[in-house]
C-alpha positions in Angstrom: -8.2 21.6 -25.2 -6.1 19.6 -22.8 -2.7 21.1 -21.9 0.2 19.6 -23.4 2.2 17.3 -20.8 5.8 18.1 -20.3 8.8 16.1 -19.0 9.4 17.5 -15.7 12.8 16.9 -14.2 12.1 18.4 -11.0 9.3 16.1 -10.3 11.5 13.2 -11.3 14.1 14.1 -8.9 11.5 14.6 -6.1 10.3 11.0 -6.9 13.8 9.6 -6.7 14.2 11.2 -3.3 10.9 9.7 -2.0 12.0 6.4 -3.2 15.4 6.6 -1.4 13.7 7.8 1.9 12.0 4.3 1.9 15.3 2.6 2.3 14.2 -0.4 0.1 16.6 -3.3 -0.6 15.4 -3.5 -4.2 17.3 -0.8 -6.5 15.5 1.7 -8.2 15.0 1.0 -11.7 16.6 3.8 -13.9 15.6 4.0 -17.6 17.7 7.3 -18.9 19.3 10.2 -17.0 18.3 13.7 -16.9 20.1 17.0 -17.4 22.1 18.2 -14.4 23.1 14.7 -13.1 26.6 14.0 -12.4 28.2 10.6 -13.2 31.5 8.9 -12.5 32.8 6.2 -14.8 36.0 4.3 -15.3 36.7 4.7 -18.9 39.0 3.0 -21.3 41.1 4.9 -24.1 40.2 3.2 -27.3 43.7 3.7 -28.6 46.1 2.9 -25.7 43.9 1.0 -23.3 44.6 3.4 -20.5 42.0 3.6 -18.1 40.7 6.7 -15.8 38.0 7.5 -13.5 36.1 10.3 -15.3 33.4 12.7 -13.8 31.0 14.1 -16.2 27.7 16.2 -16.2 24.6 15.7 -18.3 23.8 18.6 -20.4 21.0 17.2 -22.1 19.2 14.0 -23.1 19.2 14.2 -27.1 17.3 11.1 -27.8 17.3 7.5 -28.3 16.3 4.6 -30.7 16.8 0.9 -31.2 20.7 1.4 -30.9 20.9 3.2 -27.8 20.5 6.6 -26.1 22.6 9.9 -26.7 23.5 12.5 -24.3 25.3 15.9 -24.6 27.8 15.9 -21.6 30.6 18.1 -20.1 33.8 16.5 -18.7 34.3 17.8 -15.3 37.4 16.0 -14.1 39.4 12.8 -14.5 41.9 11.2 -12.3 45.4 9.8 -12.9 45.5 6.3 -14.8 44.0 3.6 -13.2 46.0 1.1 -15.1 49.7 1.3 -15.3 51.1 1.5 -18.7 54.9 2.0 -17.9 55.7 -0.9 -19.9 54.7 1.0 -23.2 57.3 2.9 -25.0 54.7 5.2 -26.3 51.7 6.4 -24.2 49.3 8.9 -26.3 47.8 11.8 -24.7 44.6 11.1 -22.9 41.8 11.9 -25.7 39.4 13.6 -23.7 39.8 17.1 -22.2 38.4 18.9 -19.0 35.5 21.4 -19.5 34.9 20.3 -23.2 31.6 19.0 -24.5 31.2 15.6 -26.0 28.6 13.1 -26.9 27.9 10.1 -24.8 26.1 7.1 -26.2 24.8 4.4 -24.1 24.0 1.3 -26.1 20.6 0.4 -24.4 17.4 1.8 -25.8 15.5 4.1 -23.3 12.2 2.6 -24.2 11.4 -0.9 -23.1 9.5 -1.9 -26.2 12.6 -0.7 -28.4 14.9 -2.9 -26.2 12.7 -5.9 -26.5 12.1 -5.7 -30.2 15.9 -5.1 -30.9 17.0 -8.1 -28.7 14.2 -10.2 -30.3 15.5 -9.4 -33.8 19.1 -9.9 -32.7 18.3 -13.4 -31.3 16.7 -14.5 -34.5 19.7 -13.3 -36.7 22.6 -14.1 -34.4 21.2 -16.5 -31.7 22.8 -14.4 -28.9 22.5 -11.1 -27.0 23.2 -7.7 -28.6 27.0 -7.7 -28.1 27.7 -3.9 -28.2 25.5 -3.7 -25.1 26.6 -6.5 -23.1 30.4 -7.2 -24.1 32.9 -4.4 -23.5 35.3 -6.2 -25.7 32.9 -5.9 -28.7 32.0 -2.2 -27.8 35.8 -1.3 -27.9 36.3 -3.4 -31.2 33.5 -1.3 -32.8 35.2 2.0 -31.7 38.6 0.6 -33.1 36.8 -0.3 -36.3 35.5 3.3 -36.5 39.0 4.6 -36.3 39.7 2.5 -39.4 37.2 4.0 -41.2 38.4 7.5 -40.3 41.8 6.6 -41.7 39.9 5.6 -45.0 38.0 8.9 -45.0 41.4 10.9 -44.8 42.4 9.0 -48.0 39.1 9.6 -49.8 38.0 13.0 -48.4 41.5 14.4 -47.3 40.1 14.7 -43.6 39.6 12.2 -40.7 36.8 14.4 -39.2 34.4 13.5 -42.0 33.7 10.4 -39.6 33.1 11.1 -36.0 35.9 9.9 -33.5 35.1 7.6 -30.5 37.6 8.4 -27.9 36.8 6.0 -24.8 34.5 3.1 -24.0 33.1 2.1 -20.5 30.3 0.2 -18.6 27.3 2.0 -17.1 26.5 -0.6 -14.3 23.3 1.4 -13.2 21.6 0.9 -16.8 23.7 -2.3 -17.6 25.2 -1.5 -20.7 28.4 -0.6 -22.5 28.8 3.1 -23.5 31.0 5.4 -25.6 32.2 9.0 -25.5 32.7 10.6 -28.9 33.0 14.2 -30.2 29.9 16.4 -29.9 28.7 17.5 -33.4 26.5 20.4 -33.6 23.8 20.0 -36.4 20.8 17.9 -37.1 19.8 14.7 -38.9 20.4 14.9 -42.6 17.0 15.8 -44.5 16.5 13.5 -47.5 15.2 14.9 -50.7 12.0 12.7 -50.5 11.0 14.6 -47.4 9.9 17.4 -49.5 8.0 14.8 -51.8 5.8 12.6 -49.6 3.8 11.3 -52.5 6.8 9.5 -54.1 7.7 7.5 -50.9 5.6 4.7 -52.1 7.9 4.4 -55.1 
């Protein structure tokens, strides 16, 4: 029986280093990030539009589908505000904290086929590109909309945290996509009742 193949981060890093040694003009294509990588982004607070440079570390790649790819990350540090908000009467506290774990969602699928299929369906339905990936304003609007949903959840359920909170949005220029950082939620995908009764799925 053939041995099961595993994803080797050390081998990936070795290949990346070999690529850099060639000093090619064509940039190396990146599909996703691996555990241990440290990244720096200029992020925008969804609530106040305040911008800061944030350094984070990838803890692990959680998975991805047609909507994008998700990572568990740790905030290492962030700078003073990039954009001056002194004209605002009220400036909310920066929504993310150092040394805390968050979820980072990059709105581009890790699979080439998933990316092609999603974009194909979106062009048929909307005659345009997938806006959450290519338009920072659309990504921020989606995050603002989720904050409205949280307000509704507080009315119905008595607590806002029944809906996850998106804190900041930004652009990953390496992958070419808009991104968001939200609270990390421990748990698993909800298991539907029919998962225990596969014979009734046809119905």
